[in-house]
C-alpha positions as CSV (number, residue, x, y, z in Angstrom):
1,M,0.0,0.0,0.0
2,K,2.8,2.5,0.9
3,K,4.5,1.9,-2.4
4,I,1.3,2.7,-4.3
5,V,0.6,5.9,-2.4
6,F,4.2,7.0,-2.7
7,I,4.3,6.4,-6.5
8,L,1.0,8.2,-7.0
9,S,2.0,11.1,-4.8
10,L,5.4,11.3,-6.6
11,V,3.6,11.5,-9.9
12,L,1.3,14.3,-8.7
13,L,4.0,16.3,-6.9
14,L,6.4,16.2,-9.8
15,A,3.5,17.0,-12.7
16,L,11.6,29.2,19.7
17,S,13.1,31.4,20.7
18,S,15.2,30.4,23.7
19,V,13.8,32.8,26.4
20,N,11.4,32.2,29.3
21,A,8.4,32.8,27.1
22,F,5.2,31.9,28.9
23,A,2.8,30.1,26.5
24,D,-0.6,28.8,27.4
25,D,-0.4,26.9,24.1
26,V,2.1,24.4,25.5
27,I,-0.1,21.5,26.5
28,I,0.6,18.9,29.2
29,N,-1.2,15.6,28.7
30,I,-1.1,12.8,31.3
31,D,-2.4,9.6,29.9
32,S,-4.2,11.6,27.2
33,T,-5.9,13.9,29.8
34,K,-5.0,17.6,29.6
35,V,-3.7,19.3,32.7
36,E,-5.5,22.6,33.1
37,F,-3.6,25.7,34.1
38,N,-4.7,29.3,34.9
39,E,-3.3,32.6,36.0
40,D,-3.3,31.5,39.7
41,L,-1.5,28.2,39.0
42,G,0.8,29.5,36.2
43,F,1.4,28.3,32.7
44,P,4.2,26.0,31.2
45,F,7.0,27.7,29.4
46,V,10.1,26.8,27.4
47,D,13.3,27.9,29.1
48,E,16.6,29.1,27.8
49,N,17.8,25.5,27.5
50,N,14.8,24.6,25.3
51,R,13.3,22.5,28.1
52,T,9.6,22.7,29.2
53,Q,9.1,24.0,32.7
54,V,5.8,23.4,34.3
55,P,4.0,24.6,37.5
56,F,5.1,22.2,40.1
57,R,2.0,21.6,42.3
58,A,-0.7,21.6,39.5
59,T,1.3,19.1,37.3
60,L,2.5,16.7,40.0
61,E,-0.8,16.5,41.8
62,K,-2.5,15.7,38.5
63,Y,0.1,13.1,38.0
64,G,-1.0,11.5,41.3
65,A,1.9,12.5,43.5
66,V,1.9,14.1,47.0
67,V,3.7,17.4,46.9
68,E,5.6,19.3,49.6
69,W,7.8,22.3,49.8
70,D,10.9,22.4,52.0
71,Q,11.3,26.1,52.7
72,E,14.7,25.7,54.5
73,T,16.4,24.2,51.5
74,S,14.2,25.7,48.8
75,T,13.4,22.2,47.5
76,A,10.2,20.9,45.9
77,I,9.4,17.3,46.9
78,A,7.0,14.9,45.2
79,T,6.2,11.4,46.4
80,K,4.4,8.6,44.5
81,D,4.3,5.0,45.5
82,E,7.7,4.3,46.9
83,I,9.6,7.0,45.0
84,V,10.5,10.4,46.4
85,V,11.8,13.0,44.0
86,K,13.4,16.2,45.4
87,V,14.0,19.1,43.1
88,P,16.2,21.9,44.5
89,I,15.7,25.3,43.0
90,G,18.5,26.6,40.9
91,E,20.4,23.4,40.7
92,N,21.2,21.2,37.7
93,Y,20.3,18.0,39.4
94,I,17.4,16.2,41.1
95,L,17.3,13.5,43.8
96,K,15.5,10.2,43.3
97,N,15.3,8.5,46.7
98,D,18.3,10.6,47.6
99,E,20.3,9.4,44.5
100,K,21.6,12.3,42.5
101,I,20.6,12.6,38.8
102,D,22.2,15.3,36.7
103,V,19.8,17.4,34.5
104,D,20.6,20.0,31.8
105,T,18.4,22.7,33.3
106,A,17.3,23.9,36.7
107,A,14.0,24.3,38.5
108,R,13.2,27.9,39.3
109,I,10.7,30.3,41.0
110,V,9.0,32.7,38.6
111,N,6.4,35.3,39.8
112,G,6.3,33.5,43.1
113,R,5.5,30.1,41.6
114,T,7.7,27.0,41.5
115,Y,8.5,25.5,38.1
116,L,10.3,22.3,37.4
117,P,11.7,20.6,34.3
118,I,9.0,18.1,33.5
119,R,10.9,15.4,31.6
120,A,13.5,14.8,34.2
121,V,11.1,14.6,37.1
122,I,8.5,12.4,35.5
123,E,11.1,10.1,34.1
124,A,12.5,9.7,37.6
125,F,9.1,8.3,38.6
126,G,9.4,5.7,35.7
127,S,6.9,7.2,33.3
128,E,7.5,8.0,29.7
129,V,7.7,11.5,28.4
130,E,7.6,12.6,24.7
131,W,7.4,15.9,23.0
132,D,4.8,16.2,20.2
133,G,6.2,19.3,18.4
134,A,3.3,19.6,15.9
135,L,0.8,20.0,18.7
136,K,3.2,21.6,21.3
137,T,2.3,18.9,23.7
138,V,4.2,17.1,26.4
139,V,2.9,13.6,26.4
140,I,3.2,11.7,29.7
141,T,2.4,8.0,29.8
142,T,2.2,6.3,33.1
143,V,1.7,2.8,31.7
144,P,4.2,1.8,29.0
145,V,2.9,1.6,25.4
146,D,4.7,-0.4,22.8
147,A,4.4,2.2,20.0
148,E,6.5,0.1,17.6
149,A,4.3,-3.0,18.0
150,I,1.2,-0.9,17.4
151,Y,2.6,0.7,14.3
152,F,3.9,-2.5,12.7
153,A,0.7,-4.3,13.4
154,A,-1.3,-1.5,11.6
155,S,1.2,-1.4,8.8
156,D,0.9,-5.2,8.3
157,K,-2.9,-4.9,8.3
158,S,-2.7,-2.4,5.4
159,Y,-1.4,-5.1,3.1
160,E,-4.8,-6.8,3.5
161,W,-6.6,-3.9,1.9
162,D,-8.1,-4.9,-1.4
163,N,-9.5,-1.5,-2.0
164,Y,-9.9,1.9,-0.3
165,D,-10.4,5.6,-0.8
166,I,-8.0,8.4,0.0
167,N,-8.8,12.0,0.7
168,A,-5.5,14.0,0.7
169,K,-5.1,17.7,1.3
170,I,-1.9,19.6,0.7
171,N,-1.4,23.1,2.0
172,M,1.4,24.8,0.0
173,S,3.1,28.2,-0.1
174,L,6.0,29.4,-2.1
175,N,7.7,32.6,-3.2
176,A,7.5,33.4,-6.9
177,P,8.2,36.4,-9.0
178,D,5.3,38.3,-10.5
179,G,5.1,39.9,-13.9
180,A,7.3,42.8,-12.8
181,G,9.9,40.4,-11.3
182,N,9.0,41.1,-7.7
183,V,8.9,38.1,-5.4
184,Q,5.5,37.5,-4.0
185,P,4.2,34.8,-1.6
186,I,1.7,32.4,-3.2
187,N,-0.6,30.1,-1.1
188,M,-2.2,27.1,-2.7
189,D,-4.5,24.4,-1.3
190,M,-4.8,21.2,-3.2
191,D,-7.3,18.4,-2.7
192,M,-6.7,14.9,-4.1
193,N,-9.4,12.1,-4.0
194,M,-8.2,8.6,-4.9
195,T,-9.9,5.2,-5.2
196,I,-7.4,2.4,-5.3
197,F,-8.0,-1.3,-6.0
198,M,-5.2,-3.8,-5.5
199,N,-6.3,-6.9,-7.4
200,P,-5.7,-6.0,-10.2
201,V,-4.1,-2.6,-9.5
202,K,-6.1,0.3,-10.7
203,A,-6.6,3.8,-9.4
204,K,-8.9,6.8,-10.0
205,I,-7.5,10.2,-9.0
206,S,-9.2,13.6,-9.0
207,T,-7.2,16.7,-8.1
208,S,-8.5,20.2,-7.5
209,M,-6.9,23.4,-6.3
210,L,-7.8,26.7,-4.8
211,I,-6.2,29.0,-7.4
212,P,-4.4,32.1,-6.1
213,G,-6.2,35.3,-7.0
214,M,-9.4,33.3,-7.8
215,E,-10.4,32.1,-4.4
216,A,-14.0,33.3,-4.9
217,L,-14.4,30.6,-7.5
218,G,-13.7,27.9,-5.0
219,Q,-11.7,24.7,-5.8
220,K,-11.1,24.1,-9.5
221,T,-10.4,20.7,-11.0
222,F,-7.1,20.7,-12.7
223,M,-6.5,17.0,-13.4
224,E,-8.4,13.7,-13.5
225,M,-6.4,10.5,-13.9
226,Y,-7.0,6.8,-14.1
227,M,-4.3,4.2,-13.9
228,T,-4.3,0.5,-14.6
229,I,-1.5,-2.0,-14.2
230,D,-1.5,-5.5,-15.6
231,E,1.2,-8.1,-16.5
232,E,2.0,-6.2,-19.7
233,G,2.6,-2.7,-18.3
234,I,1.0,0.5,-17.0
235,T,-1.6,2.7,-18.7
236,Q,-2.4,6.2,-17.5
237,Y,-5.4,8.2,-18.7
238,I,-5.0,11.9,-17.9
239,G,-7.8,14.5,-18.3
240,M,-7.0,18.2,-18.2
241,P,-9.6,21.0,-18.2
242,G,-9.6,23.6,-21.0
243,Q,-11.0,27.0,-21.1
244,T,-14.5,25.6,-21.0
245,E,-13.5,23.3,-18.1
246,E,-14.3,20.3,-20.2
247,L,-11.7,17.6,-19.8
248,T,-9.3,16.9,-22.7
249,W,-8.0,13.3,-22.4
250,M,-4.7,11.8,-23.3
251,K,-3.3,8.3,-22.5
252,Q,0.1,6.9,-22.0
253,T,0.8,3.2,-22.1
254,I,4.2,1.9,-21.0
255,A,4.0,-1.7,-22.4
256,N,6.8,-2.8,-20.1
257,E,6.8,-5.9,-17.9
258,M,9.5,-4.4,-15.6
259,L,7.3,-1.6,-14.4
260,A,4.3,-3.8,-14.0
261,G,6.5,-6.3,-12.1
262,F,7.6,-3.5,-9.8
263,M,4.0,-2.7,-8.9
264,K,2.9,-6.3,-8.4
265,N,1.1,-7.2,-5.2
266,N,1.8,-10.9,-4.7
267,E,2.7,-12.6,-1.4
268,E,6.4,-12.6,-2.1
269,T,6.4,-8.8,-2.8
270,I,4.3,-8.1,0.3
271,E,6.6,-10.0,2.6
272,K,9.6,-8.2,1.1
273,N,7.9,-4.8,1.6
274,K,7.1,-5.7,5.3
275,E,10.8,-6.5,5.9
276,L,11.9,-3.2,4.3
277,V,9.4,-1.2,6.4
278,K,10.8,-2.8,9.6
279,K,14.4,-2.3,8.4
280,Y,14.0,1.4,7.6
281,T,11.5,2.5,10.3
282,D,13.0,4.2,13.4
283,D,12.1,6.1,16.5
284,V,8.4,5.2,16.8
285,K,6.7,7.4,19.4
286,Y,3.3,7.3,21.1
287,F,1.6,10.7,21.4
288,G,-1.6,9.7,23.2
289,K,-5.2,9.2,22.4
290,Y,-7.6,11.6,20.6
291,I,-11.3,11.3,19.9
292,E,-12.4,12.1,16.4
293,D,-15.8,11.4,14.8
294,G,-16.6,9.1,17.8
295,K,-13.5,7.0,17.3
296,T,-10.6,6.7,19.7
297,L,-7.4,7.3,17.7
298,L,-3.9,6.5,18.7
299,R,-1.5,9.3,17.5
300,L,2.0,8.0,16.7
301,Q,5.1,9.4,15.0
302,Y,7.8,7.5,13.2
303,I,10.7,8.2,11.0
304,L,11.2,6.3,7.7
305,S,14.5,6.5,6.0
306,G,14.3,7.5,2.4
307,D,16.8,4.8,1.7
308,I,13.8,2.4,1.7
309,Y,12.9,3.7,-1.7
310,K,16.5,3.6,-2.9
311,E,16.5,-0.1,-2.1
312,M,13.1,-0.8,-3.6
313,F,14.0,0.8,-6.9
314,A,17.7,-0.2,-7.0
315,D,17.0,-3.9,-6.4
316,F,14.4,-3.8,-9.1
317,S,16.5,-1.9,-11.7
318,E,19.3,-4.4,-11.3
319,V,17.3,-7.3,-12.6
320,V,15.4,-5.6,-15.5
321,P,16.3,-6.5,-19.1
322,E,17.9,-4.0,-21.5
323,P,15.2,-1.7,-22.8
324,A,14.0,-2.5,-26.3
325,T,12.1,0.7,-27.0
326,E,12.4,4.4,-26.3
327,E,9.5,4.2,-23.8
328,E,11.2,1.4,-21.9
329,A,14.4,3.4,-21.8
330,M,12.6,6.4,-20.4
331,A,10.9,4.2,-17.8
332,L,14.2,2.6,-16.7
333,E,15.9,6.0,-16.5
334,M,13.1,7.2,-14.3
335,I,13.6,4.2,-12.0
336,Q,17.3,4.6,-11.8
337,N,17.0,8.3,-11.1
338,I,14.7,7.7,-8.2
339,A,16.9,4.9,-7.0
340,N,19.8,7.4,-6.8
341,M,17.8,10.2,-5.3
342,D,18.6,11.2,-1.7
343,I,15.3,12.2,-0.1
344,G,16.5,12.0,3.5
345,N,14.4,10.9,6.4
346,L,10.7,11.2,6.3
347,T,8.8,12.0,9.5
348,Y,5.2,10.7,9.6
349,I,2.3,11.3,12.0
350,I,-0.3,8.5,11.8
351,Y,-3.6,7.9,13.6
352,I,-4.6,4.3,14.3
353,D,-8.2,3.3,15.2
354,E,-7.8,1.8,18.7
355,A,-10.8,-0.5,18.0
356,T,-9.8,-1.9,14.6
357,G,-6.0,-1.4,14.6
358,E,-6.3,0.2,11.2
359,M,-4.5,3.3,10.0
360,V,-7.0,6.0,9.4
361,K,-5.0,9.1,8.8
362,L,-1.4,10.2,8.0
363,E,0.2,13.6,8.2
364,M,3.6,14.8,7.0
365,D,5.6,17.8,6.1
366,I,6.6,17.1,2.5
367,A,8.6,20.3,1.8
368,E,12.0,18.8,2.6
369,M,11.2,15.7,0.5
370,I,10.2,17.9,-2.5
371,A,13.3,20.0,-2.1
372,S,15.5,16.8,-2.1
373,M,13.7,15.5,-5.1
374,V,14.1,18.9,-6.9
375,S,17.8,18.9,-6.1
376,G,18.2,15.3,-7.4
377,M,16.2,15.9,-10.6
378,A,17.6,19.4,-11.4
379,E,20.5,18.2,-13.5
380,I,18.5,15.5,-15.2
381,T,15.7,17.8,-16.3
382,G,17.8,20.9,-17.0
383,M,15.6,22.9,-14.6
384,P,16.7,26.6,-14.6
385,P,18.1,28.0,-11.4
386,E,15.1,30.4,-11.1
387,A,12.7,27.5,-11.0
388,I,14.8,25.6,-8.5
389,E,14.9,28.7,-6.2
390,V,11.1,29.0,-6.3
391,L,10.6,25.3,-5.5
392,N,13.2,25.4,-2.7
393,S,11.0,28.1,-1.0
394,L,8.1,25.7,-1.0
395,K,6.4,24.9,2.3
396,A,4.0,22.0,2.0
397,Y,2.0,19.9,4.6
398,M,0.0,16.9,3.6
399,T,-2.9,15.2,5.4
400,V,-4.1,11.9,4.1
401,E,-7.3,10.1,5.3
402,F,-7.9,6.4,4.5
403,L,-11.6,5.7,4.0
404,N,-13.9,2.9,3.1
405,I,-11.3,0.2,3.6
406,N,-12.3,-2.9,1.6
407,S,-15.7,-1.2,0.8
408,A,-14.7,1.4,-1.8
409,E,-17.1,1.9,-4.7
410,D,-15.8,0.3,-7.9
411,F,-15.4,2.5,-11.0
412,E,-15.1,2.2,-14.8
413,I,-12.8,4.3,-16.9
414,P,-14.9,6.6,-19.1
415,E,-15.1,6.0,-22.8
416,E,-13.6,9.3,-23.7
417,A,-10.5,8.4,-21.7
418,L,-10.2,4.9,-23.2
419,N,-10.5,6.3,-26.7
420,A,-8.1,9.2,-26.0
421,P,-5.0,9.8,-28.3
422,D,-1.7,8.6,-27.1
423,M,0.2,11.2,-25.1
424,L,3.5,11.0,-27.0
425,E,1.7,10.9,-30.4
426,G,-0.3,14.0,-29.3
427,L,2.7,15.9,-28.3
428,Q,4.5,15.0,-31.5
429,Q,1.5,16.0,-33.5
430,Q,1.3,19.3,-31.6
431,L,5.0,19.9,-32.2
432,E,4.6,19.2,-35.9
433,T,1.7,21.6,-36.1
434,E,3.7,24.3,-34.4
435,I,6.6,23.8,-36.8
436,E,4.2,23.9,-39.8
437,I,2.6,27.1,-38.6
438,E,6.1,28.6,-38.1
439,F,7.2,27.5,-41.5
440,E,4.1,29.0,-43.2
441,A,4.7,32.3,-41.3
442,E,8.2,32.5,-42.6
443,E,7.0,31.9,-46.2
444,E,4.6,34.8,-45.9
445,L,7.5,37.0,-44.8
């Protein structure tokens, strides 16, 4: 499933300060329950060492500890079960049952309230602490959660999907020159709706965009696409709207067993993909539970090395036969270019339905991935420096929802797409027409 989504996304994408700043938007969650703060209790803040400091009494009492204050030694004391943690003000250490533990920041008194470094203290009690940067949330878990096991189980289940729908939203902004050459910020919102069937592989993709300067018109369709894969190759049907918004269709068939083989979905390939996911996945973190549309969702983060795609493509490109046609050569070159591309590490946020164990949503910042892809493709495509500069300014965040798992509505490719002219033939015909027009214009002169 991941390979299909990656390939489709690839196709579409290519066509604190360090002061004591109080912030009530820093959230503290203990076992997915938010700790409430107010003006009397104080608010969490990030200190000069980039560590979250929290109001001592409000946080530790919510955690279930008994709190005390030793006025003589200026020490905050918290007791839970058989563990006593002492936090002296202004010192870069804490005491766990009188055993000294060095820390990289100190507790302090601000506006008459005691604040302590949350991670060091909570970890001294044996609980897990994570920082969810996207939500500015400190996640405290008192009962260990095997995030890695939860993620891999959900990942494995996704290979059982015979069909599903995807709703993807991409929020983008970039800096581009206007007609006068002045650089202006441009914001774009793209929606992608996909229906994917796995046996045999076929996809329906609809993309629309909120066009800058034409927001009043709402989302405008800018591409419809169908794709089929069989033993002989891959066929794409692409519809682009004209001035009347009626779609003009073209198709492209890569009659090439190597690409079809790469996208195959048999048991051997699935097991290989599972092994690769486990090999290249790192640092899986549990960020708590959230309620959405009546479902309890587990929020996780993981890092996937971009080298997974290098291995996928490189292994495959090594065993393909010599290309016999120009189309095959272009396809092989594309695979080899992707195999050599360094897209770095990809950080994903995923939501897993606690009841079913299925992945239901995925979020990721794709700007760095696009920048890496642009860098890798610049020399190959001859992209001008101005275009590279614009694309490198891109900021892009993608949210993907997985819907109607194993109950997606089937679809048929429309006749106008099936009967569309071949893309390469159409481009060649257009080029010949332009040359003919240019020639006639020269004769008139």
